[in-house]
Structure formats: C-alpha cells, structure tokens
C-alpha positions as CSV (number, residue, x, y, z in Angstrom):
1,X,-2.7,-43.7,-28.8
2,X,-3.1,-41.1,-26.1
3,X,-5.1,-42.2,-23.1
4,X,-7.2,-39.5,-21.6
5,X,-6.5,-40.9,-18.1
6,X,-2.8,-40.8,-18.6
7,X,-2.4,-37.1,-19.2
8,X,-0.3,-36.3,-16.2
9,X,2.5,-34.2,-15.0
10,X,6.0,-35.5,-14.8
11,X,7.4,-37.8,-12.2
12,X,9.1,-36.7,-9.0
13,X,12.3,-38.6,-8.7
14,X,14.8,-38.5,-5.8
15,X,18.2,-37.0,-6.5
16,X,20.9,-37.9,-4.1
17,X,23.7,-35.7,-2.7
18,X,27.1,-36.5,-4.2
19,X,28.7,-36.1,-0.8
20,X,26.4,-37.7,1.8
21,X,23.8,-39.4,-0.4
22,X,20.9,-37.6,1.2
23,X,17.9,-36.5,-0.9
24,X,18.4,-33.2,-2.6
25,X,15.9,-30.4,-3.1
26,X,15.8,-27.7,-5.8
27,X,16.7,-24.2,-4.4
28,X,14.3,-21.6,-5.9
29,X,16.0,-18.8,-7.9
30,X,19.1,-20.9,-8.6
31,X,20.3,-23.7,-10.8
32,X,21.3,-25.9,-7.9
33,X,20.1,-28.8,-5.8
34,X,20.9,-28.3,-2.2
35,X,21.4,-30.9,0.5
36,X,19.6,-29.8,3.7
37,X,21.8,-32.1,5.8
38,X,25.4,-31.3,4.8
39,X,24.7,-28.1,2.8
40,X,26.4,-29.3,-0.3
41,X,25.2,-27.7,-3.5
42,X,24.9,-29.8,-6.6
43,X,24.7,-27.8,-9.9
44,X,22.1,-28.7,-12.4
45,X,23.8,-29.1,-15.7
46,X,22.2,-26.9,-18.3
47,X,22.7,-27.7,-22.0
48,X,22.5,-24.4,-23.9
49,X,22.1,-26.2,-27.2
50,X,18.7,-27.7,-26.2
51,X,15.8,-26.0,-27.9
52,X,12.3,-26.0,-26.4
53,X,10.2,-28.0,-28.8
54,X,6.8,-26.9,-30.2
55,X,4.6,-29.5,-32.0
56,X,2.2,-29.3,-34.9
57,X,-1.3,-29.3,-33.4
58,X,-3.2,-30.6,-36.4
59,X,-0.7,-33.3,-37.1
60,X,-0.9,-34.4,-33.4
61,X,-4.7,-34.5,-33.4
62,X,-4.9,-36.3,-36.7
63,X,-2.6,-39.1,-35.6
64,X,-3.8,-39.1,-32.0
65,X,-0.5,-40.3,-30.6
66,X,2.1,-38.7,-28.5
67,X,4.9,-36.7,-30.1
68,X,6.6,-36.3,-26.7
69,X,8.7,-38.7,-24.6
70,X,6.6,-41.0,-22.3
71,X,7.6,-42.7,-19.1
72,X,6.0,-44.3,-16.0
73,X,5.2,-42.4,-12.9
74,X,3.3,-43.0,-9.6
75,X,0.5,-40.6,-8.8
76,X,-1.9,-40.1,-5.9
77,X,-5.5,-39.1,-6.5
78,X,-7.6,-37.2,-4.1
79,X,-11.0,-38.9,-3.7
80,X,-12.6,-35.6,-2.7
81,X,-11.6,-33.3,-5.6
82,X,-10.0,-35.7,-8.1
83,X,-6.7,-33.9,-8.3
84,X,-3.7,-36.1,-9.2
85,X,-0.2,-35.2,-8.0
86,X,3.2,-36.7,-7.6
87,X,3.8,-37.8,-4.0
88,X,6.8,-38.5,-1.8
89,X,6.9,-42.3,-1.3
90,X,8.0,-41.8,2.3
91,X,4.7,-40.1,3.2
92,X,1.7,-42.3,4.0
93,X,-0.8,-39.6,4.9
94,X,-1.2,-35.9,4.0
95,X,-3.7,-33.2,3.1
96,X,-4.7,-32.5,-0.5
97,X,-3.2,-29.1,-1.5
98,X,-6.2,-28.4,-3.7
99,X,-9.1,-29.1,-1.4
100,X,-7.6,-29.7,2.0
101,X,-9.1,-33.2,2.3
102,X,-7.1,-35.9,4.0
103,X,-5.3,-38.3,1.7
104,X,-4.2,-41.7,2.8
105,X,-1.7,-43.2,0.5
106,X,-2.7,-46.8,-0.1
107,X,-0.9,-47.3,-3.4
108,X,0.1,-45.1,-6.3
109,X,-1.3,-45.6,-9.8
110,X,1.3,-46.2,-12.4
111,X,0.7,-44.3,-15.6
112,X,2.3,-43.5,-18.9
113,X,2.7,-39.7,-19.1
114,X,3.5,-37.2,-21.8
115,X,6.6,-35.5,-20.6
116,X,6.5,-31.6,-20.6
117,X,9.1,-30.0,-22.8
118,X,9.6,-26.8,-20.8
119,X,9.0,-25.2,-17.4
120,X,9.6,-22.1,-15.3
121,X,11.5,-23.0,-12.2
122,X,10.5,-21.5,-8.8
123,X,12.2,-18.2,-8.4
124,X,11.1,-17.2,-4.9
125,X,11.6,-19.6,-2.0
126,X,9.2,-20.9,0.5
127,X,10.1,-18.4,3.2
128,X,9.6,-15.4,1.0
129,X,6.3,-16.7,-0.4
130,X,5.0,-17.5,3.1
131,X,5.8,-13.9,4.2
132,X,3.8,-12.6,1.2
133,X,1.0,-15.1,2.1
134,X,0.8,-13.8,5.7
135,X,0.9,-10.2,4.6
136,X,-2.1,-10.9,2.2
137,X,-4.1,-12.7,4.9
138,X,-3.6,-9.8,7.4
139,X,-5.0,-7.4,4.8
140,X,-8.4,-9.2,4.7
141,X,-11.2,-7.6,6.5
142,X,-13.7,-9.7,8.5
143,X,-11.7,-12.9,8.0
144,X,-12.4,-15.6,10.5
145,X,-9.9,-15.9,13.4
146,X,-9.1,-19.5,12.4
147,X,-7.6,-18.2,9.2
148,X,-5.1,-16.1,11.1
149,X,-4.1,-19.2,13.1
150,X,-3.9,-21.2,9.9
151,X,-1.6,-18.6,8.3
152,X,0.9,-19.0,11.1
153,X,1.8,-22.5,10.0
154,X,4.3,-22.5,7.1
155,X,3.6,-26.2,6.4
156,X,0.2,-25.2,5.1
157,X,1.9,-23.7,2.0
158,X,3.2,-26.1,-0.6
159,X,5.1,-25.6,-3.9
160,X,3.4,-27.2,-6.8
161,X,4.1,-27.2,-10.6
162,X,0.8,-26.5,-12.4
163,X,0.3,-27.9,-16.0
164,X,-0.4,-25.5,-18.8
165,X,-0.7,-25.6,-22.6
166,X,0.6,-22.8,-24.8
167,X,-0.6,-22.3,-28.4
168,X,0.7,-20.4,-31.4
169,X,-1.5,-19.6,-34.4
170,X,-1.5,-17.5,-37.5
171,X,-5.0,-16.2,-38.0
172,X,-6.9,-14.8,-41.0
173,X,-10.3,-13.3,-40.1
174,X,-13.1,-12.1,-42.5
175,X,-15.7,-9.9,-41.1
176,X,-18.9,-7.9,-41.8
177,X,-20.3,-5.1,-39.7
178,X,-21.3,-1.5,-39.3
179,X,-19.2,1.6,-38.9
180,X,-20.7,4.5,-36.9
181,X,-19.6,8.1,-37.5
182,X,-20.8,10.8,-35.2
183,X,-22.3,14.0,-36.7
184,X,-24.1,16.9,-35.1
185,X,-27.3,18.5,-36.1
186,X,-29.4,21.4,-34.8
187,X,-32.9,20.7,-33.7
188,X,-35.6,23.0,-32.3
189,X,-37.7,22.3,-29.2
190,X,-40.4,24.0,-27.2
191,X,-39.9,25.0,-23.6
192,X,-41.9,27.0,-21.1
193,X,-40.4,30.0,-19.4
194,X,-42.4,32.3,-17.1
195,X,-45.6,30.6,-18.1
196,X,-44.9,31.2,-21.8
197,X,-44.1,28.8,-24.6
198,X,-40.8,29.6,-26.3
199,X,-38.8,27.9,-29.1
200,X,-35.2,27.0,-28.5
201,X,-32.5,25.2,-30.5
202,X,-29.9,22.7,-29.3
203,X,-27.0,20.7,-30.9
204,X,-27.6,16.9,-30.9
205,X,-25.0,14.3,-31.7
206,X,-26.2,11.4,-33.9
207,X,-24.6,8.4,-35.5
208,X,-24.4,7.7,-39.2
209,X,-24.1,3.9,-39.8
210,X,-22.5,2.5,-42.9
211,X,-21.8,-1.1,-44.0
212,X,-18.2,-2.4,-43.4
213,X,-16.4,-5.6,-44.3
214,X,-12.8,-6.7,-44.6
215,X,-10.0,-9.0,-43.5
216,X,-7.5,-8.9,-40.7
217,X,-4.5,-11.0,-39.9
218,X,-3.0,-11.7,-36.4
219,X,-0.2,-13.9,-35.3
220,X,-0.4,-15.3,-31.7
221,X,2.5,-16.7,-29.7
222,X,2.3,-18.7,-26.5
223,X,-1.4,-18.2,-25.7
224,X,-1.5,-19.6,-22.2
225,X,-4.2,-22.0,-21.1
226,X,-4.6,-23.6,-17.7
227,X,-4.6,-27.4,-18.0
228,X,-5.8,-28.0,-14.5
229,X,-9.4,-28.3,-13.3
230,X,-8.4,-28.3,-9.6
231,X,-7.9,-24.6,-9.4
232,X,-10.3,-21.6,-10.0
233,X,-9.4,-20.2,-13.4
234,X,-10.3,-16.7,-12.4
235,X,-7.6,-16.6,-9.8
236,X,-4.9,-18.4,-11.8
237,X,-5.4,-15.8,-14.6
238,X,-4.8,-13.1,-12.0
239,X,-1.4,-14.6,-11.3
240,X,-0.4,-13.5,-14.8
241,X,1.7,-12.3,-16.5
242,X,4.3,-15.1,-16.5
243,X,7.7,-14.5,-17.9
244,X,7.4,-17.2,-20.6
245,X,10.4,-15.8,-22.3
246,X,12.5,-17.4,-19.5
247,X,11.1,-20.9,-20.0
248,X,13.8,-23.5,-19.9
249,X,13.9,-27.1,-21.4
250,X,12.3,-29.5,-19.0
251,X,14.6,-31.1,-16.4
252,X,13.0,-33.2,-13.6
253,X,15.7,-32.0,-11.2
254,X,13.8,-28.7,-10.9
255,X,10.9,-30.7,-9.4
256,X,12.9,-32.1,-6.6
257,X,11.3,-31.1,-3.3
258,X,8.1,-30.0,-5.1
259,X,4.9,-31.7,-6.3
260,X,3.5,-31.6,-9.8
261,X,-0.1,-31.8,-10.8
262,X,-1.6,-34.0,-13.5
263,X,-3.2,-32.1,-16.4
264,X,-6.9,-32.7,-16.8
265,X,-7.7,-30.4,-19.8
266,X,-6.7,-32.3,-22.9
267,X,-5.0,-30.7,-25.9
268,X,-8.1,-30.2,-28.1
269,X,-10.2,-28.7,-25.2
270,X,-7.2,-26.5,-24.3
271,X,-7.1,-25.1,-27.9
272,X,-10.9,-24.3,-27.7
273,X,-10.1,-22.1,-24.7
274,X,-7.2,-20.6,-26.5
275,X,-9.4,-19.6,-29.5
276,X,-11.7,-17.7,-27.1
277,X,-8.7,-15.7,-25.8
278,X,-7.6,-15.1,-29.4
279,X,-11.1,-14.1,-30.4
280,X,-11.1,-11.2,-28.0
281,X,-7.9,-9.8,-29.5
282,X,-9.1,-10.3,-33.0
283,X,-12.3,-8.4,-32.3
284,X,-10.4,-5.5,-31.0
285,X,-8.3,-5.5,-34.2
286,X,-11.5,-5.7,-36.3
287,X,-13.0,-2.7,-34.6
288,X,-9.8,-0.7,-35.2
289,X,-9.9,-1.8,-38.8
290,X,-13.5,-0.7,-39.2
291,X,-12.6,2.7,-37.8
292,X,-15.1,5.5,-37.0
293,X,-16.5,6.4,-33.6
294,X,-18.6,3.2,-33.1
295,X,-18.3,-0.3,-34.5
296,X,-20.6,-3.3,-34.7
297,X,-19.4,-6.7,-35.7
298,X,-22.1,-8.7,-37.5
299,X,-20.1,-11.8,-38.6
300,X,-16.6,-12.9,-37.9
301,X,-15.0,-16.0,-39.4
302,X,-11.5,-16.9,-38.4
303,X,-9.1,-19.4,-40.0
304,X,-6.3,-20.8,-37.8
305,X,-3.1,-21.8,-39.6
306,X,0.3,-23.2,-38.6
307,X,-1.0,-24.1,-35.1
308,X,1.8,-25.1,-32.6
309,X,1.6,-26.2,-29.0
310,X,3.7,-27.2,-26.1
311,X,3.1,-28.6,-22.6
312,X,4.7,-26.6,-19.8
313,X,4.8,-26.5,-16.0
314,X,4.5,-23.2,-14.1
315,X,5.4,-22.8,-10.4
316,X,2.7,-21.9,-7.8
317,X,2.7,-22.0,-4.0
318,X,-0.7,-23.3,-2.9
319,X,-2.6,-23.4,0.3
320,X,-6.2,-24.5,1.0
321,X,-8.2,-23.4,4.1
322,X,-11.4,-25.2,5.0
323,X,-14.1,-23.1,6.7
324,X,-17.7,-24.0,7.2
325,X,-17.3,-27.1,5.0
326,X,-15.9,-25.1,2.0
327,X,-12.4,-25.1,0.7
328,X,-10.7,-21.7,0.0
329,X,-7.6,-21.8,-2.2
330,X,-4.8,-19.3,-1.9
331,X,-2.3,-19.1,-4.8
332,X,1.1,-17.4,-5.0
333,X,3.0,-16.9,-8.3
334,X,6.3,-18.8,-7.7
335,X,8.2,-16.3,-9.9
336,X,6.8,-12.9,-8.8
337,X,5.2,-13.4,-5.4
338,X,1.8,-12.2,-6.6
339,X,-1.0,-13.5,-4.2
340,X,-4.5,-14.3,-5.3
341,X,-7.2,-16.4,-3.6
342,X,-10.7,-17.1,-2.5
343,X,-11.4,-15.4,0.8
344,X,-13.8,-16.5,3.6
345,X,-15.9,-14.0,5.7
346,X,-16.7,-14.3,9.3
347,X,-20.5,-13.9,9.7
348,X,-20.0,-13.1,13.4
349,X,-17.5,-10.3,12.7
350,X,-19.8,-8.7,10.1
351,X,-22.7,-9.0,12.5
352,X,-20.8,-7.3,15.4
353,X,-19.6,-4.6,13.0
354,X,-23.1,-3.8,11.9
355,X,-24.3,-3.9,15.5
356,X,-21.6,-1.5,16.5
357,X,-22.6,0.9,13.7
358,X,-26.2,0.7,14.8
359,X,-25.3,1.4,18.4
360,X,-23.2,4.5,17.3
361,X,-26.0,5.8,15.1
362,X,-28.5,5.2,17.9
363,X,-26.3,7.2,20.3
364,X,-26.0,10.1,17.8
365,X,-29.8,10.2,17.2
366,X,-30.5,10.0,21.0
367,X,-28.1,12.9,21.6
368,X,-29.7,15.0,18.9
369,X,-33.2,14.3,20.3
370,X,-32.1,15.1,23.9
371,X,-30.6,18.5,22.9
372,X,-33.6,19.4,20.8
373,X,-36.1,19.0,23.6
C-alpha cells in the first residue's frame, strides 16, 4: 500500500566516468554525461522502443498500491519549510533551495519511492540560466541592494527537477442555463431644452433570456498539476507552457549533477486540482454551445471517464533570497529560460524616490509662486 510519507522523487545516484572514474554530470541540451575532470563524454543510451506509461487512475485508487517501480533512496528534509530533496552524500551542510534556510545533514531518511516514468531533461545550462536570472534581477525597480549582490553569485542558482502529475480524461457534461440574445427597441424620454420640456426617442439594447440545456464532450490530454507544495503555484504556472510532447522515458542519468524534489501532493488531490483546470475549459465550451450574445450556466454536471495519469519530473533552476526574514523564490524554466519570481522591495528606495518627487514638486510650486508675485 502506498505510504503518504514515501511519495518522493527519484534517487540521485553517482555515475562514474569510464575513463578516469570521476563522478559524471548531465550536460543540459544533450544526451551525454560529462566528466568535469578529463572532459570525457559518456553517451546516455536511449532505447527508442521504450514507451512512456500512463496508468489507470480509478484502478490505482481502488487498489491503493503502486503500479510503478519502487526503490530505496536517501532524502534530506528542510526543518524550516518541509521540502524533501535528494542530496549529495559528500555535502554535510548547505542552504535549502526552497526557503534559503541552513540545512545540516545529520542523516538521510531511507524511503521507498514511486519511480517517475518520464521527464523533461534540462535544455539550457547553468551559465545561460544565470545570465537570464541576472538580466531579470536588473530589470526590477526599487529592489534592495543586497539582491544585486546576491545575484552576482552563480552558486545561488541550483538546478532541481520538480515533481508533476499529468492527467488524461474523457468528459461528458450535462448543463442547464440561460441564453441571452440582444435586441433593440425604441423608447421615448423627456428632456429639457432652453427651459422647455421636449420628447425625444432613443434606441436601447436589451437582452431576451431563454432556457437552454444540453450536453458537451471534451477530451483532455496531459493536464499538468504541480505536485510540490514548496513552490508558489502562481509562479510555477507562469513558467508554462512546457513542451510535454518531448517527454522522454525516465532515466536517472539525467539527474546526475542535479537535485530532485519529493512530491507532496498525492495522486487523488492532484486530480482534484486537474478537474478545476478542466472545468474552466468545459465552461467555455458550454457557453459556446449555448450560443447567443450572453450565457449563464445554472447547473453543470461532469462525468470523467477513462482517466489516466503519470508522474513526471520537469527541470527548474531555483534560487531563494532572504530579505527582512522573508524568503523570495526565483524560478527559471530549464527548457525555455522563462524567469518568474517573488520580488522584494526596498522601503528606503521607495521613500527616497517619493521624497525626491516631493522636492521637485515643491521647487516647481515655489518657482510659480515667485514669478507670480
């Protein structure tokens, strides 16, 4: 049976160079592991016959057991924010990428994990993503000076694979509502002109409402749901779209040199979020089906059929800046370079700016008064 506490991302294993036996790291945008010591490139063997599996959602929930391969991993949990990530066993102390708090590695927790069946490898490298990060930081008005200093340290940006669920569903929706059709009519009104009461006419647009009902069908493929609770969903959604058509079968070699976060949103809760996303699309289709100039949906009942799901990992460069005891997260899409984040403001810079405006206005007003004397 699936343990809620064991829903984690995959393990980070060391892969050794075939020439010098040093630890290899995945090179973004390629299918190779590179040795940073001797420069050797070790190709990741890709089996073109492997198909990315999708699993039956209802069957999985009913049986409450894993349909995916499980294995043991060691994870480190941040006591401040609760994020769980894979960790290099040679590091004993580091900062949490999600909240910036200090992590001291005392011992990793061994867990059974559900292995992801697909991932999108990093496409842009650390150097390129750091350049995009610095460019974005420089565009922020009234940012504290400490942020500019922070953004000069490339070590503050880390590549992490973030867990996601995707859901497929064939939906049938029955609705009732109202259709509104515009029509025009002429009405008279009284106006006063030159002190006299006169009668005028004008054209007025009104709405004629009629009852509407019907059924619509909609198939959904790969509805994406964030399975992390460590990142602000508003900003992760702004990293979209992801090129999910380029998902590849999971191979842990692509994680070499990167971290992977544990998923905290379970399968059932993830599907509830997916239905909210689907509902927005269905409502737009219902309104189109109702027709007319205006639409009102009174009831909407949706049946989900043939629900499929998969667990996947998507690449994000992440940095966390702590300012005035608050953590600000910056995220970069590891495929496109899109930058999103929570930005801090310097109260002092805003105060000085307002003060400068007031001084300028005071000078202008003083000059006007002087010349009008």
